[in-house]
Structures are given as structure tokens and as C-alpha cells.
C-alpha positions in Angstrom: -7.9 3.6 5.5 -5.9 2.2 8.4 -2.7 3.3 6.6 -4.1 6.9 6.4 -5.1 7.0 10.1 -1.9 5.4 11.4 0.3 7.7 9.2 -1.6 10.8 10.3 -1.4 9.8 13.9 2.4 9.3 13.8 3.0 12.5 11.9 0.8 14.5 14.5 2.6 12.7 17.3 6.0 13.8 16.1 5.0 17.3 15.0 1.9 18.4 16.9 2.2 22.0 15.8 1.0 21.2 12.3 -2.7 21.3 11.5 -4.7 18.1 11.2 -6.3 19.2 7.9 -2.9 19.7 6.2 -1.4 16.5 7.5 -4.5 14.5 6.5 -4.4 15.9 3.0 -0.7 15.1 2.7 -1.2 11.5 3.9 -4.2 10.9 1.6 -2.3 12.4 -1.3 0.7 10.2 -0.5 -1.5 7.1 -0.3 -3.0 7.8 -3.6 0.4 8.8 -5.1 -1.3 11.8 -6.8 1.5 14.3 -6.3 -0.7 17.0 -4.6 0.6 19.0 -1.6 -0.4 21.8 0.7 3.2 23.0 0.9 4.0 21.8 4.4 6.6 19.2 3.2 9.6 21.6 3.7 8.6 22.1 7.3 8.4 18.4 8.1 11.4 16.8 9.8 13.2 13.7 8.5 11.1 11.2 10.4 7.9 12.6 9.0 9.3 12.7 5.5 10.3 9.0 5.9 6.8 8.2 7.1 5.3 9.8 4.0 7.7 7.9 1.7 6.6 4.6 3.3 3.0 5.6 2.9 3.6 6.4 -0.8 5.3 3.0 -1.2 2.4 1.2 0.4 -0.1 3.2 -1.7 1.8 2.3 -4.9 2.1 -1.4 -4.2 -1.2 -2.0 -2.3 -3.6 -1.9 -5.3 -1.1 -3.6 -7.5 -0.8 -6.5 -5.1 -4.5 -6.9 -4.7 -4.9 -6.9 -8.5 -2.3 -9.6 -8.8 -4.0 -11.7 -6.2 -7.2 -11.6 -8.1 -5.5 -12.3 -11.4 -3.5 -15.3 -10.2 -6.2 -17.3 -8.4 -5.7 -21.0 -8.7 -8.0 -22.6 -11.3 -8.9 -26.2 -11.7 -6.7 -28.0 -14.2 -8.3 -28.5 -17.7 -6.9 -32.0 -18.2 -6.7 -35.3 -16.3 -3.8 -37.7 -16.4 -4.8 -41.2 -17.7 -4.6 -44.0 -15.1 -4.0 -47.6 -16.2 -2.8 -50.8 -14.6 0.4 -51.8 -16.4 1.2 -55.5 -16.5 4.9 -56.3 -16.3 6.2 -59.8 -17.0 
């Protein structure tokens, strides 16, 4: 949610003439990487398009990274090494 709020804030900061509802929809769609749009993308400047690209990248890697963290948790080993006093000599 913080990615959505920060992205929306920066887009509104750069282009305040756009409506909050349209920008919020675009940012949420970019976070979810669903491909939906309200049609304001051509009216965005380069900086805002770059912000949306970064949000799409975060939205794509975020859930995947969390799933990998859950999948690769360290488990206790299923074996023990034998220990023995070896007599030499």
C-alpha cells in the first residue's frame, strides 16, 4: 500500500492537473500489473511514465520475492554427523 500512496503522491506532485481518481487507478493497476488503464498515459510526462514503470517492476517482483522467502526458509538438518574419539598411535 505504501508503494501505491508514494507513487500517487509523486505523480500528483509532478502533474497536479490530473485527477486523483485517474492517477490512483493507474498506480493500482501498475502495482497489480493487470494492464488496465483510464487512458491518461499519453498525457503523462517522461518522469511520471518512469514512476509507473518502477511501480510495475515493484509490483511484479514483490509477491514473487515474498513467495521465495516463504519457500526457502531454513529447515533443521535431517541428519547428524557421527562423533568419535579417534586413537592415533
